[in-house]
C-alpha positions as CSV (number, residue, x, y, z in Angstrom):
1,X,9.6,129.8,143.7
2,X,9.6,129.1,140.0
3,X,8.4,132.0,137.9
4,X,7.6,130.1,134.7
5,X,5.2,127.6,136.0
6,X,1.5,127.3,134.9
7,X,-0.8,129.2,137.2
8,X,-2.7,126.4,139.0
9,X,-5.1,128.8,140.6
10,X,-6.5,130.2,137.3
11,X,-5.5,127.4,134.9
12,X,-3.8,130.0,132.7
13,X,-0.4,129.7,131.1
14,X,2.1,132.6,131.5
15,X,3.0,134.6,128.5
16,X,6.2,133.0,127.0
17,X,7.1,136.1,125.0
18,X,10.1,138.0,126.4
19,X,9.4,140.6,129.1
20,X,9.4,144.0,127.4
21,X,11.9,146.5,129.0
22,X,12.4,150.2,128.7
23,X,15.7,151.7,129.8
24,X,15.7,155.4,130.9
25,X,19.1,157.0,131.7
26,X,20.7,160.3,130.6
27,X,24.1,158.6,130.1
28,X,24.4,157.0,126.7
29,X,27.1,154.6,127.9
30,X,24.9,153.3,130.7
31,X,21.8,153.0,128.4
32,X,23.9,151.0,126.0
33,X,25.4,148.8,128.7
34,X,22.1,148.0,130.4
35,X,20.4,147.4,127.1
36,X,23.1,144.9,126.1
37,X,22.8,143.1,129.4
38,X,19.1,142.9,129.3
39,X,18.9,141.9,125.6
40,X,21.4,139.1,126.2
41,X,18.9,137.3,128.4
42,X,16.4,135.4,126.2
43,X,13.6,136.1,128.8
44,X,14.0,139.9,128.2
45,X,13.7,142.3,125.3
46,X,14.6,146.0,125.3
47,X,11.9,147.8,123.4
48,X,12.9,151.4,124.0
49,X,15.8,153.5,125.4
50,X,15.5,157.1,126.4
51,X,17.7,159.9,127.8
52,X,15.2,161.6,130.0
53,X,11.8,161.1,131.7
54,X,9.8,163.2,129.3
55,X,10.7,161.1,126.3
56,X,10.0,158.0,128.3
57,X,6.5,159.2,129.4
58,X,5.6,160.2,125.9
59,X,6.6,156.8,124.6
60,X,5.0,154.5,127.2
61,X,1.9,153.7,125.3
62,X,3.6,153.2,122.0
63,X,6.4,151.0,123.3
64,X,4.2,149.3,125.9
65,X,7.0,148.0,128.2
66,X,6.3,145.6,131.0
67,X,9.2,147.0,133.1
68,X,11.0,150.3,133.1
69,X,14.5,150.7,134.5
70,X,14.4,154.4,135.5
71,X,17.3,156.6,136.5
72,X,16.7,159.4,139.0
73,X,18.9,162.3,138.0
74,X,18.2,163.4,134.4
75,X,17.8,166.7,132.5
76,X,14.4,168.1,131.4
77,X,12.4,165.5,133.6
78,X,13.9,163.5,136.4
79,X,12.9,160.0,137.4
80,X,10.8,161.0,140.4
81,X,8.7,163.4,138.3
82,X,8.3,160.9,135.5
83,X,7.3,158.0,137.7
84,X,3.7,159.0,138.5
85,X,3.1,160.1,134.9
86,X,4.2,156.7,133.6
87,X,2.0,154.9,136.1
88,X,-1.0,157.1,135.2
89,X,-0.6,156.1,131.5
90,X,0.0,152.4,132.3
91,X,-1.4,151.2,135.6
92,X,0.2,147.8,135.5
93,X,3.7,149.1,134.7
94,X,6.6,147.8,136.8
95,X,9.2,150.5,137.5
96,X,12.6,149.7,139.0
97,X,14.5,152.8,140.1
98,X,18.3,152.9,139.5
99,X,20.4,155.2,141.6
100,X,23.9,155.7,143.0
101,X,24.5,155.2,146.7
102,X,24.2,158.8,147.8
103,X,22.0,159.7,150.8
104,X,20.0,162.0,148.5
105,X,19.4,159.3,145.9
106,X,18.6,156.8,148.7
107,X,15.9,159.2,150.0
108,X,14.5,159.6,146.5
109,X,14.5,155.9,145.9
110,X,12.5,155.2,149.0
111,X,10.2,158.1,148.1
112,X,9.7,156.5,144.7
113,X,8.6,153.2,146.4
114,X,5.9,155.1,148.2
115,X,4.8,156.6,144.8
116,X,4.4,153.2,143.2
117,X,7.9,152.0,142.1
118,X,8.2,148.3,142.6
119,X,11.9,148.2,143.6
120,X,15.3,149.8,143.1
121,X,18.8,148.8,142.1
122,X,21.8,150.7,143.5
123,X,24.2,151.6,140.7
124,X,28.0,151.7,141.2
125,X,29.4,155.2,141.5
126,X,31.4,155.3,138.3
127,X,30.9,153.9,134.8
128,X,34.1,151.8,135.1
129,X,32.8,150.2,138.3
130,X,29.4,149.6,136.7
131,X,30.8,147.8,133.7
132,X,32.7,145.3,135.9
133,X,30.1,144.9,138.7
134,X,28.9,141.3,138.6
135,X,26.6,141.9,141.6
136,X,24.8,144.8,139.9
137,X,24.2,143.0,136.7
138,X,22.9,139.9,138.5
139,X,20.6,142.0,140.7
140,X,19.3,144.0,137.8
141,X,18.4,140.9,135.7
142,X,16.9,139.0,138.6
143,X,14.6,141.9,139.6
144,X,13.5,142.8,136.1
145,X,12.6,139.1,135.4
146,X,11.0,138.4,138.8
147,X,8.9,141.5,138.8
148,X,8.0,141.3,135.1
149,X,6.8,137.7,135.5
150,X,4.8,138.5,138.6
151,X,3.1,141.4,136.8
152,X,2.2,139.1,133.9
153,X,0.7,136.5,136.1
154,X,-1.5,139.0,137.8
155,X,-2.6,140.5,134.5
156,X,-3.3,137.0,133.2
157,X,-5.5,136.3,136.2
158,X,-7.3,139.6,135.7
159,X,-7.9,138.8,132.0
160,X,-9.3,135.4,132.8
161,X,-11.6,136.9,135.4
162,X,-12.8,139.5,133.0
163,X,-13.4,136.9,130.3
164,X,-15.3,134.7,132.7
165,X,-17.5,137.6,133.8
166,X,-18.2,138.7,130.2
167,X,-18.9,135.2,128.9
168,X,-20.7,133.7,131.8
169,X,-24.0,134.3,133.5
170,X,-24.3,137.0,136.2
171,X,-24.3,135.8,139.8
172,X,-28.0,136.5,140.1
173,X,-28.7,134.1,137.1
174,X,-26.4,131.3,138.3
175,X,-27.5,128.5,140.5
176,X,-26.6,128.9,144.2
177,X,-23.2,127.3,144.9
178,X,-21.9,127.6,141.3
179,X,-18.5,129.2,140.6
180,X,-20.3,132.4,139.5
181,X,-21.6,133.0,143.0
182,X,-18.2,132.7,144.7
183,X,-16.0,135.7,145.5
184,X,-13.2,134.9,143.0
185,X,-10.6,137.4,144.4
186,X,-11.0,136.1,147.9
187,X,-10.8,132.5,146.8
188,X,-7.6,133.2,144.9
189,X,-6.1,135.2,147.7
190,X,-6.4,132.2,149.9
191,X,-4.9,129.8,147.3
192,X,-1.3,129.9,148.6
193,X,-2.4,128.5,152.0
194,X,-3.8,125.3,150.4
195,X,-1.7,122.3,151.0
196,X,0.8,124.2,153.2
197,X,1.2,122.9,156.7
198,X,1.3,125.2,159.7
199,X,2.2,124.6,163.4
200,X,0.8,126.1,166.6
201,X,2.3,129.2,168.1
202,X,4.8,128.8,171.0
203,X,3.3,128.8,174.4
204,X,6.0,131.3,175.5
205,X,5.2,135.0,175.3
206,X,7.6,136.6,172.7
207,X,10.6,138.6,174.1
208,X,11.8,139.7,170.6
209,X,10.4,140.2,167.1
210,X,12.8,139.4,164.3
211,X,11.9,140.5,160.7
212,X,13.4,139.5,157.3
213,X,12.5,141.2,154.0
214,X,13.7,142.1,150.6
215,X,11.9,143.2,147.4
216,X,8.8,145.2,148.4
217,X,10.1,145.1,152.0
218,X,10.3,148.8,152.7
219,X,6.6,149.4,152.0
220,X,5.6,146.2,153.9
221,X,7.7,147.2,156.8
222,X,6.1,150.6,157.1
223,X,2.7,149.0,157.2
224,X,3.6,146.5,159.8
225,X,5.4,149.1,162.0
226,X,2.4,151.4,161.9
227,X,0.3,148.5,163.1
228,X,2.5,147.2,165.9
229,X,4.2,150.4,167.1
230,X,1.9,150.9,170.1
231,X,2.5,147.3,171.5
232,X,6.2,146.8,171.1
233,X,7.2,148.7,174.2
234,X,8.2,145.6,176.0
235,X,10.3,143.9,173.3
236,X,13.1,144.8,170.9
237,X,12.6,144.5,167.2
238,X,15.5,143.5,164.8
239,X,15.2,143.8,161.1
240,X,17.3,142.5,158.2
241,X,16.2,144.1,154.9
242,X,18.3,143.4,151.8
243,X,19.6,146.9,151.1
244,X,23.0,148.6,150.5
245,X,24.7,151.0,152.9
246,X,23.1,154.4,153.2
247,X,19.7,152.9,152.3
248,X,19.5,151.0,155.5
249,X,20.1,154.1,157.6
250,X,17.3,155.9,155.9
251,X,15.0,152.9,156.2
252,X,15.6,152.8,159.9
253,X,14.5,156.4,160.2
254,X,11.4,155.8,158.1
255,X,10.2,152.7,160.0
256,X,11.0,154.4,163.3
257,X,8.6,157.2,162.3
258,X,6.0,154.7,161.2
259,X,6.2,152.9,164.6
260,X,6.8,156.1,166.6
261,X,9.7,154.2,168.3
262,X,13.4,154.8,168.4
263,X,15.0,153.1,165.4
264,X,18.6,152.9,164.2
265,X,21.2,150.8,162.3
266,X,22.5,148.2,164.7
267,X,26.1,148.6,165.8
268,X,28.5,146.2,167.5
269,X,28.1,146.4,171.2
270,X,24.5,147.7,171.2
271,X,22.5,146.2,174.0
272,X,19.0,145.5,172.9
273,X,16.4,147.7,174.5
274,X,12.7,147.1,174.7
275,X,10.7,149.4,172.4
276,X,13.7,150.0,170.1
277,X,14.1,148.9,166.5
278,X,17.5,147.8,165.1
279,X,18.1,147.5,161.4
280,X,21.0,145.5,160.0
281,X,23.4,148.0,158.1
282,X,24.0,147.4,154.5
283,X,27.2,145.4,153.8
284,X,27.3,143.7,157.2
285,X,25.6,140.7,158.8
286,X,23.9,141.5,162.1
287,X,23.8,138.8,164.8
288,X,22.8,138.7,168.4
289,X,24.8,137.3,171.3
290,X,24.0,136.8,175.0
291,X,26.3,138.7,177.4
292,X,25.3,137.9,180.9
293,X,21.7,139.0,181.3
294,X,21.8,141.2,178.2
295,X,21.7,140.5,174.5
296,X,24.0,142.5,172.3
297,X,24.5,143.1,168.6
298,X,27.6,142.1,166.8
299,X,28.2,143.0,163.2
300,X,30.3,140.7,161.0
301,X,32.0,141.0,157.7
302,X,31.5,137.4,156.8
303,X,30.9,136.4,153.2
304,X,27.4,137.0,151.7
305,X,24.8,134.3,152.6
306,X,22.3,133.5,149.9
307,X,24.0,136.2,147.8
308,X,23.0,138.7,150.5
309,X,24.8,140.9,152.9
310,X,23.1,141.6,155.3
311,X,21.3,138.2,155.2
312,X,18.3,137.0,157.2
313,X,19.5,133.5,158.0
314,X,22.5,134.5,160.2
315,X,20.3,136.9,162.2
316,X,17.5,134.3,162.6
317,X,20.0,131.7,163.7
318,X,21.4,134.0,166.4
319,X,18.0,135.1,167.5
320,X,16.9,131.5,168.0
321,X,20.1,130.8,170.1
322,X,19.5,133.9,172.3
323,X,15.7,133.7,172.8
324,X,14.6,130.1,172.0
325,X,10.9,129.6,172.3
326,X,10.4,133.3,173.1
327,X,11.2,134.2,169.5
328,X,8.6,135.6,167.2
329,X,9.8,135.9,163.6
330,X,8.3,137.4,160.4
331,X,9.2,136.9,156.8
332,X,7.9,139.6,154.4
333,X,8.0,139.9,150.6
334,X,11.3,139.3,148.8
335,X,13.1,137.4,146.1
336,X,15.1,134.2,146.8
337,X,15.0,131.9,149.8
338,X,16.9,133.8,152.5
339,X,15.4,133.2,155.9
340,X,14.1,129.7,155.2
341,X,17.0,128.0,157.0
342,X,16.6,130.4,159.8
343,X,13.0,129.5,160.0
344,X,14.0,125.9,160.6
345,X,16.4,127.0,163.4
346,X,13.8,129.1,165.1
347,X,11.2,126.4,164.9
348,X,13.6,123.8,166.3
349,X,14.1,126.1,169.2
350,X,10.4,126.4,169.9
351,X,9.8,129.8,168.4
352,X,7.0,131.0,166.2
353,X,7.1,132.3,162.6
354,X,4.6,134.3,160.5
355,X,5.0,134.7,156.8
356,X,3.4,136.9,154.2
357,X,1.0,135.3,151.7
358,X,1.6,135.3,148.0
359,X,-1.3,137.5,146.9
360,X,0.0,140.5,148.9
361,X,3.7,140.0,148.3
362,X,5.6,141.9,145.6
363,X,7.6,138.7,145.1
364,X,6.7,135.5,147.0
365,X,10.3,134.1,147.1
366,X,11.4,134.4,150.7
367,X,8.0,134.1,152.2
368,X,7.1,131.2,149.9
369,X,10.3,129.4,150.9
370,X,9.5,129.9,154.5
371,X,5.9,128.8,154.1
372,X,7.0,125.6,152.3
373,X,9.0,124.5,155.3
374,X,5.6,123.7,156.9
375,X,7.0,125.4,160.1
376,X,5.2,128.7,160.1
377,X,2.3,129.4,162.4
378,X,0.5,131.7,160.0
379,X,0.6,132.7,156.3
380,X,-1.2,136.0,156.1
381,X,-2.0,138.9,153.8
382,X,0.1,142.0,154.7
383,X,-2.9,143.9,156.2
384,X,-3.5,141.1,158.6
385,X,0.0,140.6,159.8
386,X,0.2,143.6,162.1
387,X,-3.1,142.9,163.9
388,X,-2.1,139.3,164.4
389,X,1.3,140.3,165.9
390,X,-0.5,142.6,168.2
391,X,-2.7,139.7,169.4
392,X,0.3,137.4,169.8
393,X,2.2,140.0,171.9
394,X,-0.8,140.6,174.1
395,X,-1.0,136.9,174.8
396,X,-4.5,136.4,173.2
397,X,-3.2,133.8,170.7
398,X,-1.5,130.6,171.8
């Protein structure tokens, strides 16, 4: 999905000024390094840099950043304490947490997502590793730009709607059928479906649910798992979420609690069991293979796919091979296009795919790429995905 296009739904043109970024980290070397990386991109401008959360909170309204890159461990006020205070001052603020790959920091990062952070970036352990990490720099810049642009589009839509409301007649004064009498939010939420082809669901009852997600995925996964937990007792669920090691183990615990089902990182040799959830571990691809009457997990150390490891495409390809038309797949919010090729493989094998709609996605990259294949059976808001999966698994939709 291109982030600099005119918004056809509202007719508004995105702000072409650089995205305003605040960097908050107690290490002066890291603040300087991140600031130089961000400032070197013409789409970004660092407007403030602070050594702790208190200084950042106090400066939010004056500096007015679009995006804050927020460290976790800082003196005087840490990132988790500062986060809700920042959001209370600026409701449309995008906060990206930055933390090293310890279990404690992974737990805090996932907690931050539940408190309103948009995403996280895992920092290398040492300053020397950080300065030479191409992957960290790429991920930081991609997330700041993608999330910042999406926030601006949403704010632009809101401004247009407020202006229309203020300048136009009220609904009671307008002629029946005029634009003023139509539910604007509902209309715009449906916009991503327009012009996108869908195909019927498979006639075979699903024997597996395979899920791919990235940016915004942890929150979306929790919602879906709460909705489908009671009905997945007869099928296994496999998940690839773009996450580093340590984070994926904690994610498995969280979504298992949400679904009230056993959940773990997949391991080579695991035999898929109904009612169990298997999460691809960070740094490995997770694929499925038939072994007699069973289906087993095999982890591979193959190169990244779509810059990701784990990646959704290899898992989807293997799921299609093992389950064919009995595959039900789901693509949730995320950057990039990982999973789109796997969608084609699953569809060619007769399986069904559901993808999240643009309005409810943090970033409509992965689900947008999947939707644009024309091979999905549904393109749905997040809150409708779980109930639809329940109906599919119960056999009431074909």
